[in-house]
N, CA, C and O of each residue as an XYZ file, in Angstrom:
308
protein
N      30.318     98.374    104.720
C      31.276     98.680    103.672
C      30.969     97.793    102.521
O      30.462     96.684    102.687
N      31.280     98.285    101.326
C      31.101     97.579    100.046
C      32.509     97.135     99.619
O      33.377     98.006     99.661
N      32.845     95.950     99.228
C      34.081     95.537     98.717
C      33.844     95.268     97.320
O      32.909     94.561     96.943
N      34.751     95.872     96.469
C      34.681     95.640     95.022
C      35.474     94.509     94.510
O      35.097     93.849     93.543
N      36.691     94.253     95.219
C      37.626     93.282     94.765
C      38.428     92.829     95.886
O      38.705     93.581     96.820
N      38.821     91.579     95.819
C      39.793     90.980     96.924
C      41.009     90.524     96.288
O      40.959     89.734     95.346
N      42.178     91.007     96.778
C      43.484     90.587     96.388
C      43.841     89.526     97.458
O      43.886     89.797     98.658
N      44.087     88.319     96.951
C      44.371     87.211     98.029
C      45.720     86.529     97.621
O      45.974     86.128     96.485
N      46.522     86.457     98.671
C      47.818     85.843     98.449
C      47.586     84.282     98.390
O      46.818     83.703     99.158
N      48.260     83.709     97.490
C      48.133     82.235     97.208
C      49.348     81.515     97.860
O      49.601     80.373     97.478
N      50.072     82.065     98.759
C      51.197     81.477     99.337
C      50.957     80.207    100.167
O      51.810     79.321    100.216
N      49.843     80.134    100.787
C      49.508     79.057    101.648
C      48.203     78.399    101.094
O      47.106     78.652    101.593
N      48.373     77.511     99.999
C      47.257     76.987     99.354
C      46.154     76.416    100.189
O      44.996     76.660     99.852
N      46.395     75.677    101.245
C      45.306     75.121    102.065
C      44.408     76.210    102.702
O      43.178     76.173    102.674
N      45.137     77.165    103.269
C      44.382     78.243    103.828
C      43.668     79.115    102.715
O      42.525     79.539    102.882
N      44.313     79.328    101.711
C      43.644     80.140    100.578
C      42.491     79.439    100.125
O      41.449     80.075     99.964
N      42.531     78.244     99.901
C      41.293     77.481     99.459
C      40.187     77.604    100.474
O      39.040     77.881    100.123
N      40.522     77.401    101.720
C      39.515     77.541    102.710
C      38.844     79.048    102.782
O      37.638     79.230    102.948
N      39.710     79.976    102.648
C      39.325     81.346    102.605
C      38.417     81.555    101.404
O      37.357     82.167    101.532
N      38.803     81.069    100.272
C      38.068     81.347     99.015
C      36.745     80.680     99.060
O      35.737     81.212     98.594
N      36.750     79.380     99.685
C      35.558     78.725     99.697
C      34.475     79.361    100.725
O      33.261     79.283    100.542
N      35.020     79.931    101.713
C      34.138     80.693    102.674
C      33.584     81.900    101.992
O      32.428     82.251    102.230
N      34.344     82.555    101.157
C      33.910     83.739    100.425
C      32.864     83.362     99.422
O      31.863     84.063     99.278
N      33.059     82.317     98.752
C      32.054     81.819     97.745
C      30.748     81.309     98.401
O      29.671     81.436     97.820
N      30.854     80.745     99.587
C      29.755     80.182    100.264
C      28.890     81.258    100.885
O      27.717     80.982    101.137
N      29.388     82.506    101.162
C      28.747     83.582    101.828
C      27.968     84.473    100.878
O      28.570     85.137    100.034
N      26.626     84.508    100.991
C      25.847     85.228     99.904
C      26.284     86.697     99.692
O      26.194     87.271     98.606
N      26.756     87.243    100.803
C      27.247     88.681    100.636
C      28.625     88.897     99.997
O      28.986     90.008     99.611
N      29.361     87.828     99.903
C      30.681     87.857     99.246
C      30.961     87.007     98.129
O      32.062     87.036     97.580
N      29.936     86.170     97.718
C      30.123     85.167     96.697
C      30.501     85.726     95.268
O      31.166     85.102     94.442
N      29.980     86.992     95.099
C      30.236     87.530     93.743
C      31.295     88.565     93.636
O      31.431     89.242     92.617
N      32.041     88.688     94.680
C      33.202     89.633     94.738
C      34.350     88.910     93.981
O      34.736     87.775     94.262
N      34.827     89.650     93.038
C      36.018     89.050     92.181
C      37.235     88.986     93.072
O      37.513     89.855     93.899
N      37.980     87.833     92.831
C      39.229     87.590     93.605
C      40.364     87.497     92.582
O      40.238     86.868     91.531
N      41.496     88.162     92.938
C      42.738     88.047     92.131
C      43.762     87.515     93.085
O      43.983     88.067     94.162
N      44.416     86.387     92.661
C      45.485     85.806     93.512
C      46.768     86.557     93.160
O      47.086     86.844     92.006
N      47.502     86.861     94.290
C      48.926     87.350     94.072
C      49.763     86.326     94.718
O      49.468     85.850     95.814
N      50.895     85.954     93.989
C      51.682     84.913     94.621
C      53.036     84.861     94.089
O      53.259     85.436     93.023
N      54.013     84.213     94.725
C      55.301     83.973     94.222
C      55.499     82.562     93.697
O      56.576     82.177     93.240
N      54.416     81.815     93.784
C      54.488     80.332     93.373
C      54.398     80.291     91.889
O      53.440     80.780     91.290
N      55.472     79.661     91.251
C      55.507     79.525     89.822
C      55.409     78.046     89.431
O      55.532     77.736     88.246
N      55.207     77.184     90.309
C      55.063     75.821     89.945
C      53.747     75.577     89.198
O      52.659     75.955     89.633
N      53.934     74.858     87.939
C      52.808     74.697     87.056
C      51.562     74.016     87.734
O      50.413     74.422     87.559
N      51.900     72.930     88.534
C      50.792     72.200     89.156
C      50.074     72.991     90.253
O      48.866     72.817     90.414
N      50.738     73.827     90.994
C      50.169     74.755     91.925
C      49.295     75.786     91.227
O      48.194     76.100     91.681
N      49.785     76.287     90.156
C      49.114     77.275     89.339
C      47.742     76.723     88.830
O      46.702     77.379     88.894
N      47.832     75.479     88.327
C      46.644     74.823     87.830
C      45.590     74.555     88.963
O      44.384     74.675     88.747
N      46.071     74.209     90.103
C      45.198     74.007     91.296
C      44.526     75.296     91.559
O      43.329     75.325     91.848
N      45.318     76.470     91.461
C      44.733     77.765     91.890
C      43.541     78.084     90.842
O      42.439     78.499     91.198
N      43.887     77.851     89.601
C      43.030     78.253     88.474
C      41.636     77.490     88.544
O      40.592     77.977     88.108
N      41.730     76.310     89.108
C      40.511     75.473     89.242
C      39.488     76.206     90.085
O      38.292     75.998     89.880
N      39.891     77.058     91.029
C      39.037     77.780     91.880
C      38.410     78.994     91.144
O      37.573     79.688     91.721
N      38.783     79.238     89.962
C      38.266     80.334     89.093
C      38.367     81.666     89.575
O      37.382     82.405     89.598
N      39.674     82.080     90.024
C      39.885     83.431     90.415
C      39.772     84.288     89.096
O      39.903     83.773     87.985
N      39.530     85.572     89.280
C      39.478     86.464     88.163
C      40.827     86.839     87.680
O      40.960     87.447     86.618
N      41.866     86.488     88.445
C      43.195     86.792     88.120
C      44.185     86.071     88.798
O      43.932     85.607     89.910
N      45.421     85.896     88.204
C      46.512     85.162     88.993
C      47.852     85.998     88.502
O      48.276     85.983     87.346
N      48.369     86.648     89.479
C      49.540     87.471     89.189
C      50.683     87.025     90.014
O      50.489     86.676     91.179
N      51.878     87.014     89.479
C      53.103     86.610     90.165
C      53.824     87.770     90.745
O      53.956     88.830     90.133
N      54.307     87.544     91.981
C      55.167     88.476     92.686
C      56.607     88.360     92.199
O      56.959     87.278     91.729
N      57.435     89.327     92.263
C      56.989     90.694     92.600
C      56.174     91.290     91.439
O      56.498     91.108     90.265
N      55.191     91.950     91.785
C      54.295     92.542     90.826
C      54.567     93.820     90.323
O      54.824     94.740     91.098
N      54.536     93.990     89.030
C      54.691     95.365     88.460
C      53.419     96.120     88.749
O      52.306     95.625     88.566
N      53.634     97.378     89.224
C      52.546     98.253     89.606
C      51.477     98.499     88.489
O      50.271     98.495     88.739
N      52.007     98.717     87.212
C      51.105     98.947     86.110
C      50.321     97.672     85.811
O      49.122     97.743     85.541
N      50.939     96.563     85.852
C      50.302     95.254     85.579
C      49.182     94.994     86.602
O      48.078     94.566     86.265
N      49.547     95.291     87.939
C      48.539     95.148     88.878
C      47.303     96.075     88.683
O      46.158     95.623     88.716
N      47.568     97.317     88.490
C      46.463     98.189     88.295
C      45.599     97.832     87.082
O      44.372     97.931     87.104
N      46.322     97.399     85.988
C      45.641     97.034     84.786
C      44.693     95.758     85.071
O      43.573     95.701     84.565
N      45.164     94.800     85.853
C      44.424     93.684     86.226
C      43.198     94.061     87.075
O      42.110     93.517     86.886
N      43.383     94.951     87.963
C      42.326     95.405     88.740
C      41.232     96.061     87.844
O      40.052     95.719     87.914
N      41.690     97.021     87.000
C      40.799     97.835     86.204
C      40.001     96.728     85.296
O      38.773     96.767     85.217
N      40.674     95.874     84.709
C      39.997     94.983     83.735
C      39.023     94.108     84.424
O      37.958     93.804     83.886
N      39.383     93.672     85.670
C      38.370     92.809     86.509
C      37.155     93.654     86.813
O      36.014     93.256     86.576
N      37.436     94.858     87.356
C      36.258     95.736     87.794
C      35.350     96.122     86.520
O      34.140     96.281     86.680
N      35.889     96.257     85.375
C      35.132     96.634     84.187
C      34.450     95.462     83.539
O      33.609     95.639     82.658
N      34.828     94.165     83.994
C      34.185     93.042     83.282
C      32.802     92.854     83.775
O      32.095     91.962     83.305
């Protein structure tokens, strides 16, 4: 199967970091774009997430149109 995009919940930062590091370390998944979905609004946590260079960071609850736009923009980039 071919994966075009990964939507990853950032609710558990330690596990998310580990999962993202594993994805980036694997040659077959390292170039798959990742968009974080989260309910975390703490500025420090957001900055920690952005250091990992996801292609997007969206807050829950997510508006359907905003999610689809983020997916489309990421896939077209």
